[in-house]
C-alpha positions in Angstrom: 2.6 -30.3 -3.9 5.0 -33.2 -3.3 8.8 -33.1 -2.3 11.5 -35.5 -2.0 12.8 -36.0 1.7 16.2 -34.5 0.8 14.5 -31.5 -1.0 12.9 -31.0 2.7 15.7 -31.0 4.6 17.8 -28.6 2.1 15.1 -26.3 3.6 15.1 -26.8 6.9 18.9 -26.8 6.9 18.8 -23.2 5.3 15.9 -22.1 8.3 18.5 -23.6 10.9 21.5 -21.6 9.7 19.0 -18.4 9.4 17.8 -18.5 13.3 20.9 -19.5 14.4 22.6 -16.5 13.0 20.0 -14.1 13.6 19.6 -15.7 17.9 23.1 -15.1 18.1 23.0 -11.3 16.3 19.6 -10.8 18.6 22.1 -12.0 22.3 24.9 -9.8 21.2 22.5 -6.6 21.0 21.1 -7.9 24.4 24.2 -8.1 25.9 25.2 -5.0 24.5 22.4 -2.8 25.9 22.6 -4.4 29.4 25.8 -2.9 29.5 24.9 0.7 28.8 24.6 3.0 31.6 22.2 5.1 30.8 18.4 3.7 31.1 15.2 4.6 29.6 11.6 3.2 28.9 12.8 2.6 25.6 15.9 0.7 26.2 14.3 -1.7 28.6 11.3 -2.5 26.5 14.0 -3.3 23.6 15.9 -5.5 25.8 12.8 -7.3 26.4 11.7 -8.2 23.0 15.4 -9.0 21.7 15.2 -11.7 25.1 12.1 -12.7 22.5 13.5 -12.7 19.9 16.6 -14.7 20.6 13.8 -17.3 22.7 12.1 -17.9 19.6 14.9 -18.1 17.1 16.8 -20.2 19.2 13.7 -22.8 19.7 13.6 -22.7 15.7 17.0 -23.7 15.6 17.2 -26.7 18.4 13.9 -27.6 16.6 14.8 -27.8 13.1 17.8 -29.4 14.6 15.5 -32.4 16.3 13.5 -32.3 13.1 16.2 -32.7 10.8 17.8 -35.6 13.0 14.2 -37.3 12.9 14.6 -37.0 9.0 17.5 -38.0 8.4 16.5 -41.5 10.3 13.1 -41.2 8.2 13.3 -44.1 5.1 13.0 -42.1 2.0 10.2 -44.3 0.9 8.5 -44.0 4.7 4.6 -43.5 4.7 2.4 -40.4 3.4 0.9 -40.1 7.2 4.7 -39.5 8.6 5.4 -37.8 6.0 2.5 -35.0 6.6 3.5 -35.4 10.6 6.7 -33.8 9.1 5.2 -31.1 7.3 3.3 -30.4 10.2 6.1 -30.2 12.6 7.7 -28.4 10.0 5.0 -25.5 9.6 4.7 -25.2 13.6 8.9 -24.4 13.6 8.3 -21.6 10.7 5.4 -20.1 12.6 8.0 -20.2 15.8 10.6 -18.9 13.2 8.4 -15.9 11.5 7.8 -15.0 15.4 11.5 -14.7 16.0 11.7 -12.4 12.8 9.1 -10.2 14.2 10.2 -9.6 17.6 13.4 -9.3 16.4 12.5 -6.6 13.6 10.2 -5.0 16.7 13.0 -5.0 18.8 14.5 -3.0 15.7 12.1 -0.4 15.8 11.9 0.0 19.3 16.0 0.6 19.3 15.6 3.4 16.5 13.7 5.8 19.5 16.8 4.7 21.9 18.6 7.5 19.8 16.3 10.2 18.0 12.5 10.7 17.1 13.8 10.7 13.4 15.7 7.2 13.3 13.2 5.8 15.6 10.8 6.5 12.6 12.9 5.6 10.1 13.3 2.2 12.1 9.8 1.5 12.9 9.0 2.0 8.7 11.6 -0.3 7.8 10.7 -2.8 10.4 7.1 -2.7 9.5 7.7 -3.0 5.6 10.0 -5.7 6.4 7.1 -7.7 8.7 4.9 -7.4 5.7 7.4 -8.5 3.1 7.4 -11.7 5.7 4.1 -12.5 6.1 3.8 -12.5 2.4 6.7 -15.0 1.9 4.9 -17.1 4.9 2.0 -17.0 3.5 3.6 -18.4 -0.3 5.8 -20.9 1.6 2.5 -21.7 3.8 0.4 -23.0 0.9 3.5 -25.3 -0.7 4.6 -27.0 2.5 1.1 -27.2 5.4 -1.2 -29.9 4.6 -4.3 -28.6 3.9 
């Protein structure tokens, strides 16, 4: 499916926006958990997971901004090969974004165990369902945007 460059830019803006917001949430969770006085294995694992989430989401934000900047510089009548390269970079960016989301959901699942067993079970169930839905959306979007 062929989309014009303005449409691709708008989608990229949305990915940048969501990844930057979630990176901020992840960073805030890390800061909050680091201030906890009582340490345990779930807290440490959750901190590591949210740090990974923050890292992937920040890479998606900065990478997306750089890709958007390069797309703005492209002429609307750019060659098909150049647009395929942009599509390939966008696909890679989506993978990084999805990894950030998976780490975010994993961190939420682990954080539930800090509170109690019942909250931990609920958090894992909700996170697994959310990850399955995200992978479903990703497979749909990948069929549209990634070059075959």
